[in-house]
N, C-alpha and C positions, 0 to 999 in steps of 0.2 A: 799305766799311763803316766806320763811325765808331769812334772810340777806345772811347766808353762801350759801345756795342754788342758790341765785341770783348771788353770785360772781362766783360760780363754773359754771353757765349758761354763764356768761358773758367770763369767761376764756376759755371756750369750743367754744364759738363764735370767739373769736379772733384766736384760733387755726385753726378752720375751714376757716377762710378767709386769712391765710397765703399761699403763693405762693409755695405748697410743691412740684409740678413738677419741679419748676425752681430750688428750693433748691436741690432736689435730683439730677437733672442734673448738678449743680454745685459739688456738693459732688464726683458724679462719674467722672466728668470731671477732678478734682484735683486728684483724686485717679489713673486715667489712666496716666495722665501727669506725675504724681510722679514715677509710676512704669515705664514708658518709659524712664523717665530721670536717674532713679537710674541703670536701666540695661544699657543704653548707656554709663553711666560713668564708670561703672564697666568694660565693654568691651573695652574702649579706653583707660583705666589705666591699662591694663593687663601686666604683665612683658615681656619683648622682648622675643619671641619665643613661646609665649602662644596665643598672639594676632594675627591680620591680618596686613600683611604689607601694605603699601600704593598703590602698583599694584593691590593687592587683592580688597581693596575698589574700585578702578578704575574698575575692571573687574565687580564687582557687581553692579555699576551704569550703565555701558554700557549694561551688561545684562538686566538690569530693564528697560532701554529705550526701547531695542529690544523687549523685551516680552510685555512692554505696548504699543508699537506700534502695535503688533499684536492683543492685547486686544482692542486696539481703532478701528482697522478695523473691528473686529466682533461687537464691540459695536455700531458702526454706524448702521449696520443692525438692532439691536434691536430698537434704537433711531427712525430710520425712520419709522418702522412698527408702534411703539406706537404713533408717531406723527400723523400718519394718521389713525390709526384703533383704537387708545388707547387701545392695548393689547400687551402682552408680548408674543413674539414668541419663547417659550422655545425650539423648535425644531432647532433654528438657529444654534447652535452648531454641530448638525449633518449635516447641509448644508455646514458648514466649513469642516467637516470631510470627506464627499462624495467627496468636491473638492480635498483635499489632496489625496485621494485614487484613484479618476479617473487619476490623473497626475502622481501617482506614477509607473502606469505600461508603461507609455511612457518614465519617468525618468529611470526605470530600463532597458529597452529595449535600449534606447541611450547610457548607460552607457556600457552594455555588447557588442554592436557594435562597441563602440568608437567615435560615433557620437557627444556625449556630449562634449568630450575634442577637437574634430576637429572643431566643428562649436557651440561653447557655447551659443552665442547670439541666433542662430536660434533655437537651442534645447530648450533653455529656453523661448523663444516665444512661442514656441508651447506647451510645458509643462503648461505654465501659461494658454495660450488659452484654453486647455483641462481642466484645474481646473475651469476656470471661466465658461465654458460652463456646465460642470456638476453640479456646483453650482448653477447656474441660473436654469437650468431644475428642479432640486430638490425643489428649492425655489418657483418657479411657480407652478409646481404640487401641492406643500403643500398649497399654497393659493386657488388653484384652487378646490382641492378635499377635504381637512379638513377644511378650513377658510370660503370660501364664503358662503357655506350653512348655516353657523351659524351666518352670519352677521345680525346684530340686536338683537341676543339673548343676555340673561344676562351675565355680564362679566365673570362669574365665568365658564360658558359654554366652550367657545374658551380656557381658561387657562387650563382647564383639558385636552381639545382636544390637545392643543400644548404639555403637558406632555406626553399623549398618542402617538403622533405623533413622539416624540423624541425617546421613547422607541421602537417604531416600526423601525424607521430607523437605531437605533443601532442593533437591532437584524437582520435586513434585511442585513446590511454591514457585520454582523459577519457570517450569512449564505452563503454568496457570497465569501467573502475574508478570512474566518477563523478567529480564535481568536488569532493567534500569531503576534507578532510584527514584522514588515517588516523594513528593512533598506532602506532609502531614500538617493538617489545618488544625489550629486551636483558638478557642474565642479570645475576643480582644481584652478580657478583663484579666487575662493570664499574662499579658504582655506588662512590659514596665516592672517597676521596682515597687514594694512596700518598705516603708521605714520603721524598723522594730528597734527600740532603745537606742535611736539615734544613728542606727546603721541601715543603709538602703541593700534590701535583699531582692534579687530577682524573684517575681512572684511565683513562676512555675516551679523553682527550686524549693521554695518555701512549702509549696503545696505538695511536692514529690516526697519531701522529707515527713510532712505530717501524715499523708496517706499511709507510708511505709510504717510509721510508728504505730498509728491505730491498727494497721493489718497484723502486725507483730503481737499486740497487746490482745487483739481479738483471738489470734489463733492460740495464744498461751493459754487464755481462759478458757477457750473450746477444749483444748486437750486435757486441762486440768479439771474442769468443772462438769462437763457432759457426760453422758453414758457412753455416747460414741469415741469420745476421746479417751475414756478409761479403757475402752475395748482395744484402741490402738495401741496405748502403752502396753497392754496385756499380750498382744500379739507380737509387739516389738521385743518384749521380754522372753516369751517363748511360744510359738505359734502352735505348737502341737498340745501344750498343755490347756492354752487358751481355746482350742478347739474342741478338747474334751470338757471345758467347762461351759459349752454351749455357744461360744462366739463363733459367729459365720466369718471365717477368716478371709474368704474371698471377697465378701462383701465390705470388710474393714479395708482390704487392700484397694478395692475399687474406690472407696472414699478418699484414701489417702492420696491416690494420684488425681482425684477430682479436686481436693483441696489445693494440691500443687498447682493444677490448671488454673484455678481462680487466682491464686497469688501470681502466676506467670501472665494471665491476661491483664491483670491490673498493672503489673510492671511493663507490659507491651505498650498500653497506652500511655502510661508516664514517660517511658524512653520515647516514644514516637513524639510526643509533644514537647519534649525537652529538647530534642536534638532536630525536630520537625521533618524527620525523613523515616521512609522504611524501605527496606529491600530484603530479597530472598536470603541472603546471606547474613542480614543482621543478627541472628541468634547466636552466631559461632562465638564471637569475641565476649559478649556479655555472658554467654553460658559458660566459657572456660574461665572467666573471672568469677563468676558465681559459685562455680566449682572449687575454685581456689579459696573464695571465701569461706565456703562451708568447711574445708580442711583447715584454714587458719583458725577459725573460731571452735573447731571441735565439731567434725561431722557427726549427725545423729543428735545435735544439742539445737534447740530452737534459738536460745539466747546466744549460742555460740555463732549461729549462722547470721543472726543479725549484727553482732558485733563484728564477726570478721568482714560482712559487708562493708560497714562504715568505714573499719580500718584500712580496707584494700582500697576503697574510693578516695580515701584521704592520700594513702601512698601513691596512686596512680595520679592524682591532680598535683600533689605538692612535690612528689620525688623528681619528675624530670627538671622542674624550674628549680627546685632548691639545691639539687646535687649536681645534675650534668651542665647546669649553666655556669658553675664555678670551675669545671675543667674545659669549658669553651667547647662543648659538643654541639655541632650544628643541628638545628630542628629538633631539640631534645623532645618535645611533645609528639614526635612521631614514634618515640621508644615506650610510650605507655603500655603496650601488650608485653615488652620486654620485662617490664616491673612486675606484670603479672606472674609470668613463668619464673621469675626470680624470686619471687614471695612464694610461691609454690614449692620451689626446689629448698628454700631455706627453711620452710616450716617442716618439709618431710626430713631435713637434715637435723634439725636442732629439737623441734618438737612434734613428732608424728601425730600425737593426740590433739594438736590445737592449743589455742589459748585457754580454753575452759574444759578441755579434755585431760587425761592422764597418758598412760602409755598406750590406752587403746581409746578409740574414739567413744563418746558417750551414746547411749542409745536414746530414742525418743521419750 
């Protein structure tokens, strides 16, 4: 072998030993950061009258927190099921949708009769109860009919089944309730704004955030303190050993799906009252966003699902206006779903384990 050829081989060997993946990620990260920074700078330095007022930015943040709170509630259902069964229940968005639709008929009837305004607390309690009951029934039936027979099958099989169940539930809702969007009633005391520390916040969004916060705290306490919660953690760690220790694994799995249904039902009512509409397709985009939130925070982690939901809600609310306006992109708010998928791709590229995860997502 000649000297020149030996030099070329040595150079190729050095090139092969370079950490190409890390180099590409650094270049990609710098490109994304530069694009975001330039867009934000252009937006924030727009002449007066062309940009957004301070109150508009405040509304974006409050909307992002409210929307992120709903994503967090749905994402908790994803993360609980993943922690127990190591599968993604892609039909969970439809569990959320059925909860909203089930409560719609009661909310509509109470509005027409005036009961919603005469007894708003009682009416809301009944509406919430109906939504939770509907979502729990759908979630438990999903587990019993679609997923339990496939337990132990290769992971791809339950995944495809979950997608099929999602499509089935969507079209079932369309057949029962029709394809049109229906208006969703809410009591008058949730209209308008509350002034907190000198800043006016829309009432419904404050309620959404507080309900989500309380739900996350109660779920965390349930998982940490109760016997059932400890059983769930044991099954998440190793279902076979948990079974040998006398834990009824099937019962724990059903409870897990039921808890996810409870959270989805609450989220369905909050979402419907926030946007004042329901339709058969309403579970798809929030479901994908909630899955993204679970991955972003670290799927399998309750705190990660909550953090991921809030983060994604803020990104969706602030991102289009803050970044795309500077590039003069027309109708930037219509590109919110694009931000959801972009965040999912970037998380899978840069940190597959999520914010609170490591190389592998945490378990419950």
